[in-house]
C-alpha positions as CSV (number, residue, x, y, z in Angstrom):
1,X,116.2,132.6,81.3
2,X,118.7,131.9,78.5
3,X,120.4,128.7,77.8
4,X,124.1,128.9,78.4
5,X,126.5,127.5,75.8
6,X,128.7,124.8,77.3
7,X,132.3,125.8,77.0
8,X,135.5,124.1,78.1
9,X,136.9,125.3,81.4
10,X,139.6,127.9,80.8
11,X,141.4,129.6,83.6
12,X,142.6,133.2,83.1
13,X,146.1,134.0,84.3
14,X,147.5,132.4,87.4
15,X,145.3,129.5,88.7
16,X,143.6,130.2,92.0
17,X,144.7,126.8,93.4
18,X,147.9,126.1,91.5
19,X,148.8,122.6,90.6
20,X,145.6,121.0,92.0
21,X,142.5,119.8,90.2
22,X,139.4,121.3,91.6
23,X,135.9,119.8,91.3
24,X,132.9,121.9,92.0
25,X,129.8,119.9,93.0
26,X,126.3,121.2,93.1
27,X,123.9,118.9,95.0
28,X,120.2,119.2,94.1
29,X,117.9,116.3,94.9
30,X,114.2,116.1,94.2
31,X,111.6,115.7,96.8
32,X,112.2,118.8,99.0
33,X,109.7,118.9,101.8
34,X,110.0,122.5,102.9
35,X,109.8,124.1,99.5
36,X,108.6,121.5,96.9
37,X,110.4,121.8,93.6
38,X,112.6,124.7,94.9
39,X,115.7,123.8,92.9
40,X,113.9,124.5,89.6
41,X,111.5,127.1,90.9
42,X,112.0,130.4,89.0
43,X,113.8,133.0,91.0
44,X,114.0,136.4,89.1
45,X,113.2,134.5,85.9
46,X,115.6,131.6,86.2
47,X,115.6,128.3,88.1
48,X,117.1,128.6,91.5
49,X,119.7,126.0,90.5
50,X,120.9,128.2,87.6
51,X,122.2,130.9,89.9
52,X,124.7,128.6,91.5
53,X,125.6,127.0,88.2
54,X,126.5,130.4,86.7
55,X,128.5,131.5,89.7
56,X,130.5,128.2,89.5
57,X,131.1,128.4,85.8
58,X,132.2,132.1,86.0
59,X,134.7,131.3,88.8
60,X,138.3,130.7,87.9
61,X,139.0,128.0,90.5
62,X,136.9,125.0,89.4
63,X,138.3,122.7,86.7
64,X,134.9,121.0,86.4
65,X,131.4,121.9,87.5
66,X,129.0,119.0,88.0
67,X,125.5,118.4,89.3
68,X,124.4,115.5,91.6
69,X,120.7,114.8,91.4
70,X,118.2,112.0,91.3
71,X,115.5,114.1,89.5
72,X,114.9,114.3,85.8
73,X,113.6,117.9,85.8
74,X,116.5,119.1,87.9
75,X,119.0,117.3,85.8
76,X,117.5,118.9,82.6
77,X,117.6,122.3,84.2
78,X,121.2,121.8,85.2
79,X,122.2,120.9,81.6
80,X,120.3,123.9,80.2
81,X,122.2,126.1,82.6
82,X,125.5,124.7,81.3
83,X,126.4,122.3,84.1
84,X,127.7,118.8,83.6
85,X,125.4,116.0,84.7
86,X,127.6,112.9,84.5
87,X,125.5,110.5,86.5
88,X,122.2,110.0,88.3
89,X,122.4,110.1,92.1
90,X,121.5,106.7,93.6
91,X,118.1,106.7,95.3
92,X,119.6,105.9,98.7
93,X,121.5,109.1,98.6
94,X,118.4,111.2,97.8
95,X,116.4,110.6,100.9
96,X,115.7,113.1,103.7
97,X,118.2,111.3,105.9
98,X,121.0,111.0,103.4
99,X,124.1,113.1,104.4
100,X,125.8,115.7,102.2
101,X,129.1,114.1,102.9
102,X,127.9,110.8,101.5
103,X,126.8,112.7,98.3
104,X,130.2,114.3,98.0
105,X,132.1,111.0,98.5
106,X,129.9,109.3,96.0
107,X,130.7,112.0,93.4
108,X,134.4,111.7,94.1
109,X,134.3,107.9,93.7
110,X,132.4,108.4,90.4
111,X,134.8,111.1,89.2
112,X,138.3,110.2,90.5
113,X,141.4,112.3,90.0
114,X,140.6,115.5,91.8
115,X,142.7,117.0,94.6
116,X,140.2,119.5,95.9
117,X,136.4,119.4,96.1
118,X,134.1,122.4,96.4
119,X,130.4,122.0,97.6
120,X,128.1,124.7,96.3
121,X,124.5,124.4,97.5
122,X,121.9,125.9,95.2
123,X,120.0,127.4,98.2
124,X,122.6,130.1,98.3
125,X,121.8,132.0,95.1
126,X,123.4,135.3,96.0
127,X,126.9,133.9,96.3
128,X,129.0,135.1,93.4
129,X,131.9,133.8,91.3
130,X,134.1,136.4,93.2
131,X,133.0,134.9,96.5
132,X,134.0,131.4,95.3
133,X,137.4,132.5,94.1
134,X,138.1,134.5,97.2
135,X,137.3,131.4,99.3
136,X,139.6,129.4,97.2
137,X,142.3,131.9,97.6
138,X,141.8,131.8,101.3
139,X,142.0,128.0,101.2
140,X,145.2,128.0,99.2
141,X,147.0,130.8,101.1
142,X,146.2,129.3,104.5
143,X,147.6,125.9,103.7
144,X,144.5,124.6,105.7
145,X,142.9,121.3,104.6
146,X,139.4,123.0,104.5
147,X,137.8,126.3,104.2
148,X,134.1,127.1,104.7
149,X,132.1,130.3,104.2
150,X,130.7,132.1,107.2
151,X,128.8,135.4,107.8
152,X,128.4,137.7,110.8
153,X,125.4,136.8,113.0
154,X,122.6,139.4,113.5
155,X,122.0,138.5,117.1
156,X,125.0,137.8,119.3
157,X,124.8,134.6,121.4
158,X,126.5,136.6,124.2
159,X,123.0,138.2,124.7
160,X,121.0,135.0,124.5
161,X,119.6,133.0,127.3
162,X,118.4,129.6,128.4
163,X,115.3,129.2,130.6
164,X,116.1,127.7,134.0
165,X,113.9,126.7,136.9
166,X,110.6,128.7,136.9
167,X,111.7,130.3,133.6
168,X,114.6,132.2,135.1
169,X,117.0,133.6,132.6
170,X,120.4,131.7,132.3
171,X,123.0,133.3,130.0
172,X,124.0,131.1,127.1
173,X,127.6,132.5,127.3
174,X,129.3,134.5,129.9
175,X,129.9,138.1,128.8
176,X,133.6,139.1,128.5
177,X,134.8,141.2,131.4
178,X,134.0,144.8,131.0
179,X,131.6,144.5,128.1
180,X,128.3,146.4,128.6
181,X,127.4,147.5,125.1
182,X,126.6,145.6,121.9
183,X,129.3,147.4,120.1
184,X,131.9,146.0,122.5
185,X,131.0,142.3,122.0
186,X,133.5,140.1,120.1
187,X,132.4,139.4,116.5
188,X,130.6,136.1,116.1
189,X,130.1,134.1,112.9
190,X,127.9,131.3,111.6
191,X,128.1,129.0,108.7
192,X,126.1,130.4,105.8
193,X,126.0,127.3,103.7
194,X,127.4,128.9,100.5
195,X,130.9,127.5,100.0
196,X,132.7,124.4,101.3
197,X,136.2,123.6,100.0
198,X,138.3,120.7,101.1
199,X,141.4,118.6,100.3
200,X,139.9,115.3,99.0
201,X,142.2,113.0,101.0
202,X,141.5,115.0,104.2
203,X,137.7,114.9,103.6
204,X,137.8,111.2,103.1
205,X,139.4,110.8,106.5
206,X,137.3,113.3,108.5
207,X,134.0,112.7,106.6
208,X,133.1,116.3,107.4
209,X,134.0,119.9,106.4
210,X,134.2,121.4,109.9
211,X,137.0,119.7,111.8
212,X,140.4,120.6,113.3
213,X,142.2,122.8,110.8
214,X,139.1,124.2,109.1
215,X,139.5,128.0,108.3
216,X,136.8,130.5,107.6
217,X,136.1,132.8,104.6
218,X,133.9,135.6,105.7
219,X,131.1,136.7,103.4
220,X,128.9,139.7,103.8
221,X,125.4,139.1,105.3
222,X,123.7,140.4,102.2
223,X,125.1,137.6,100.0
224,X,124.7,134.9,102.7
225,X,121.0,134.3,102.6
226,X,120.2,130.6,102.5
227,X,116.7,129.6,101.2
228,X,114.9,127.1,103.5
229,X,111.4,128.7,103.7
230,X,108.9,130.8,101.8
231,X,110.0,133.7,103.9
232,X,113.7,133.2,102.9
233,X,112.6,133.0,99.2
234,X,110.7,136.3,99.5
235,X,113.7,137.9,101.1
236,X,116.0,136.8,98.3
237,X,113.6,138.1,95.7
238,X,113.4,141.4,97.6
239,X,117.3,141.6,97.5
240,X,117.4,140.9,93.8
241,X,114.7,143.3,92.6
242,X,116.2,146.7,93.7
243,X,119.6,145.8,92.3
244,X,118.2,144.6,89.0
245,X,120.5,141.6,89.4
246,X,120.4,139.2,86.5
247,X,123.8,137.7,86.5
């Protein structure tokens, strides 16, 4: 993978979020238990982290792209990919139990002056700069305090069940009246973990991205893969190989 020259942020044309300073934050701690070293593990020839850094740098919306990490190797990989690394994350915010919102608020305290914060997790490497800008446009156009990315679910919860007494099937949700075919079910979406955008003042009050007023930006399933397991990693590699994707 090639080192990326660090360039000042320049927006082309009309700003995606006019008149507001936007901070893009990429959280990547060391010590992952599920996939050790995953943030700097090579995916199609580049560290996993670098895919998200490039998408953020290529997007028009962010004024600044920064990494929050406690790990020297991750911080070095972030710098090589062109990301700012303005501080080391405190150890208490790099544990298995530390929350993402505390990491975001720590960054906002360390780097004041931003109106909007965008959280971009490195475990969503197929998310593109166009996805980021489209979500920002949705956020700005809606007037909502927050926008998160979602994707259609493969299996509808309307056809899922709990187990009752003696393992009897109990519907998780009641089917809408008259629905008998999968094609007639209402569309259902799940958070895909790729993009979270929020007004900073609102986020400080709610301490969460999903709350009253949050709107959704729908992404296609093929760019919504989130890497948590070896099987996820293999699936993302499979998606990258046929397309020859090296962005």
